[in-house]
Steps between C-alpha positions, in 0.01 A plus 500: 500500500249685285213308652627582849523871414144494360383325817655773719347785300159333482519411868567862593217634281240263643641541851444877488152456347405233752614715793293792370190286466556343842531840672197633311283203595618472861472872578156534337372190683630636834345841437167340414509333841532841666873492579659844520694603185800591720513152649451344155782711362739435790445121493351356180666743258835468683472120494380497142795696363725241672298207363738451200799479735319254729384270219835501323697446823269222615522328163878535484543360852266209421712417194817504710633845411501697829763736364243643260254542790744681726638708218149596391403621851814711549532611137136613485547720807814653348324548167192655661699771677787567257338436162125553555520802732801633309313502167183633668679791671669593171156524337317658795681617818325342797382671819394306808236641736353176632547408866426137407807479276715663771390225739552221247858598410651423846308170503652408162849564640419288806377216275827511302710481815299211648522305175876562487535351848337181370746474210829574676548131585524436124182294474135563412311215668140414569513667842618820334224470244235453769633800692487718188149378418386578855652843455297550185176421679594733787578772248161453332332522844693821580417653158130421545501662844679801356246517219207489744657775707585726205204447264315807621807712577513675164841350424587558130576134450145409608342734243730375226407137567132603505538641150695200367319195642228400251142566612179368349643187338258205542631241745462226238722691257752581775513135603551398137803728463636384836495136393629573148784707649603221736500233227699718258750586775551131578546389138717794393728458803567140396585607144723782621697284747551230234636750251718680756659176629585392144655837419708484822628153404576611143716792613644328805356767731388422853131482594560786745623739231204413277263564793667832583488628142263363237242358741512792745460761228223310328299435816535869595325612181159522679657732761657712225171538313300570817751743644546708184124509443438617856767768475360632171161535675678695780425215740850513651410324824359209304809481281740469796259300711480233229879456517519485879215248524640285221848495657359389838305221331811399303712450808236343724299302242721437201816424702304260719412270209846355423553438871169313532512314168870437437723579801857576389818696565491870422683547165841666496479876459161548665631611839805687373358669190125482440359544850723799585399665171131446583534642851704795374234587242223467758682737735542743209124478433432562870720812504342638181133417563466541875558869532636657816426804719138495395576520128354272234725234351606545139666296228605748234642438154859514619432234764310296239804519277722386788270202569507402133878535491526279805291236325721511190809469720354202683415328170858553385622352830287191435636482142856495633403226747348291222789515247 
């Protein structure tokens, strides 16, 4: 038990560090090849912050634990909105000016509805996984087109990415960090899944609950660090954009992996508890961040507190389901 706990903690630490190195190397390499910082930010950074979820979910599915994979995808989205944005808004109230974010939010809701339609039959099969993966590539294509269209528009998100994406790093150094990040992500995900599965067995808790709680919170640590850091720099668009991009990648990319690698039935509770909570929180984010009648969207401290309270309530609900 002690060894499993150490494995989980060590896995999380190296997972966060590996994701940071991967994003640094990939974004610097792309910028050196002349790719717009806005496109790099909307694609590579969004994918990179979801890399821990993808590696952990892929590894869990490969080892025959699809419940961890599905729980990780849904739990990470819930954690990103309720915990990450809740904490961030308590520290720094967020204001949304970006038209890019306002276009991405309806797409995120559409993605959630389409994924739900795939799951209502109670199974996540290879066909579902392929459909989700295709959706991810279509989303990347749409985001790149959006980035090309908006890169010279003066959108605040574009200028924030321009300031954040590393410039001047030699390609050899960027490639080194890219490779190191990928290797560390792969190894740490194996260690983390091994420890989490052993803890679940020791306490008699389902793989789904472990994926929704310990794994989801741990793999969302990069989003928490990136979002709080962006908010403290007054880069509010970047803070919320990271969450929206990560959540889209989680549903389309992370959720596709258990379907492709280890097709299985959808665990009990996903369609009646976890998915409705995720959609409800996403709608709440839409209402807060979108802004209506020409006004900017805002997430103030009161709303941040409500999001955090919702997360605590959801965790208690899972606790009751586990005991």
